[in-house]
C-alpha positions as CSV (number, residue, x, y, z in Angstrom):
1,X,-11.7,-96.6,190.6
2,X,-7.9,-96.6,189.6
3,X,-5.3,-96.0,192.4
4,X,-3.1,-93.3,192.2
5,X,0.6,-94.5,193.1
6,X,2.0,-92.6,196.3
7,X,5.0,-90.7,195.4
8,X,8.5,-91.4,198.1
9,X,7.5,-88.6,200.2
10,X,3.4,-89.5,200.9
11,X,5.0,-93.2,201.3
12,X,3.8,-94.8,205.4
13,X,7.3,-95.5,207.3
14,X,8.1,-96.7,210.6
15,X,10.3,-94.2,212.9
16,X,12.8,-96.7,214.4
17,X,13.7,-94.2,217.1
18,X,10.8,-94.4,219.8
19,X,11.0,-98.4,218.6
20,X,14.9,-98.4,220.0
21,X,14.2,-96.5,223.1
22,X,11.1,-98.4,224.0
23,X,13.0,-101.9,223.6
24,X,16.2,-100.4,225.4
25,X,13.5,-99.5,228.7
26,X,12.2,-103.0,228.4
27,X,15.9,-104.4,228.3
28,X,16.9,-102.2,231.3
29,X,13.4,-103.5,233.0
30,X,14.3,-107.1,232.7
31,X,17.9,-106.7,233.6
32,X,17.4,-105.2,236.9
33,X,14.4,-107.9,237.3
34,X,17.1,-110.9,236.5
35,X,19.7,-109.7,239.1
36,X,16.8,-109.6,242.2
37,X,16.9,-112.2,244.6
38,X,13.7,-113.6,246.6
39,X,16.0,-114.6,249.3
40,X,17.8,-112.7,251.8
41,X,21.5,-112.1,250.9
42,X,24.0,-113.9,253.2
43,X,25.1,-111.2,255.9
44,X,27.7,-114.2,257.1
45,X,30.8,-115.8,255.8
46,X,30.5,-119.3,255.8
47,X,32.7,-122.0,256.4
48,X,34.3,-124.4,254.0
49,X,33.6,-128.3,254.5
50,X,34.7,-131.0,252.1
51,X,31.8,-133.1,252.3
52,X,28.1,-132.4,252.7
53,X,24.3,-133.0,251.0
54,X,21.9,-131.5,249.7
55,X,18.8,-132.0,251.0
56,X,15.1,-131.2,250.4
57,X,13.6,-128.0,251.7
58,X,10.6,-128.5,253.6
59,X,9.4,-126.3,256.6
60,X,12.4,-124.9,257.0
61,X,13.4,-121.7,258.7
62,X,17.0,-120.2,258.0
63,X,18.6,-118.2,260.4
64,X,22.1,-116.4,260.3
65,X,24.4,-115.6,263.3
66,X,26.6,-112.9,262.7
67,X,29.9,-112.6,264.4
68,X,29.0,-110.1,267.0
69,X,26.4,-112.7,268.1
70,X,23.6,-111.0,266.5
71,X,20.8,-112.9,264.9
72,X,19.1,-112.1,261.6
73,X,15.4,-114.2,260.6
74,X,14.1,-113.0,257.5
75,X,17.0,-110.5,256.9
76,X,15.9,-108.6,260.1
77,X,17.4,-108.5,263.6
78,X,16.1,-110.8,266.1
79,X,16.7,-112.0,269.7
80,X,16.7,-115.4,270.9
81,X,13.4,-114.7,272.5
82,X,11.7,-113.4,269.3
83,X,13.3,-116.8,267.9
84,X,11.7,-118.8,270.2
85,X,8.2,-117.4,269.6
86,X,9.1,-118.1,265.6
87,X,9.6,-121.3,266.2
88,X,6.3,-122.1,268.6
89,X,4.5,-120.0,265.7
90,X,5.8,-121.7,262.7
91,X,7.0,-125.2,264.4
92,X,9.3,-125.9,261.5
93,X,10.8,-129.2,261.2
94,X,14.4,-128.2,260.2
95,X,16.4,-125.2,261.0
96,X,19.2,-124.2,259.1
97,X,21.7,-122.0,261.1
98,X,24.0,-120.0,258.8
99,X,26.5,-118.9,261.0
100,X,29.9,-116.8,259.8
101,X,33.3,-118.8,260.1
102,X,34.1,-116.4,262.8
103,X,31.0,-116.9,265.4
104,X,31.4,-117.8,268.7
105,X,30.6,-121.0,268.8
106,X,28.3,-120.2,272.4
107,X,26.2,-118.2,270.0
108,X,25.3,-121.1,267.9
109,X,24.8,-123.7,271.0
110,X,22.2,-121.1,272.3
111,X,20.2,-121.1,269.1
112,X,20.5,-125.2,268.9
113,X,19.0,-125.0,272.8
114,X,16.1,-123.3,271.5
115,X,15.2,-125.1,268.5
116,X,15.6,-128.5,270.4
117,X,13.5,-126.9,273.1
118,X,10.9,-126.1,270.9
119,X,10.8,-129.4,269.0
120,X,12.7,-128.8,265.6
121,X,13.6,-132.3,264.5
122,X,16.6,-131.6,262.4
123,X,19.5,-128.8,262.9
124,X,21.5,-128.3,260.2
125,X,24.7,-125.8,259.8
126,X,25.1,-124.6,256.6
127,X,28.8,-124.7,254.9
128,X,30.1,-123.9,251.4
129,X,31.8,-126.5,249.6
130,X,35.9,-126.3,249.4
131,X,36.9,-125.9,245.9
C-alpha cells in the first residue's frame, strides 16, 4: 500500500510556547533553590582579624551573641540555662561563638563559662578575615 504525502497543514509540529513556559518555570524554581542557604544567616557583624585558621567541623555547636546580649542557637532565641541544657544533651567538642563586634565582653564570657563547665573542649570565637 502506498503512503500518501501529507500536506503542509497536516504535518505535525511542535508548539514552542508551552515548552518555553515550562522551561521558565523550571529555571525560576532552580534559581530559588540555588539562593536558599541551609545555614542560618548571621545576625551579627563579626569583628575582623588579620590571622585565623580553618578547622574541621565535627561535633560543633554555633551560638550567636547579639550586641544587646541575646543568644541565638539554630536561629532561635535562647537563654544561658537553655544553652546549658543543649551542651549537656549534645555534648559538643567545640563551641563556635559568633559575637557581634559591638557585643559587651560579659555576654561572651558568660557563655564561655557555661561551655567550660559542661566540658566543651574548645571554645572558638568567629571572626571575618581582614581584606
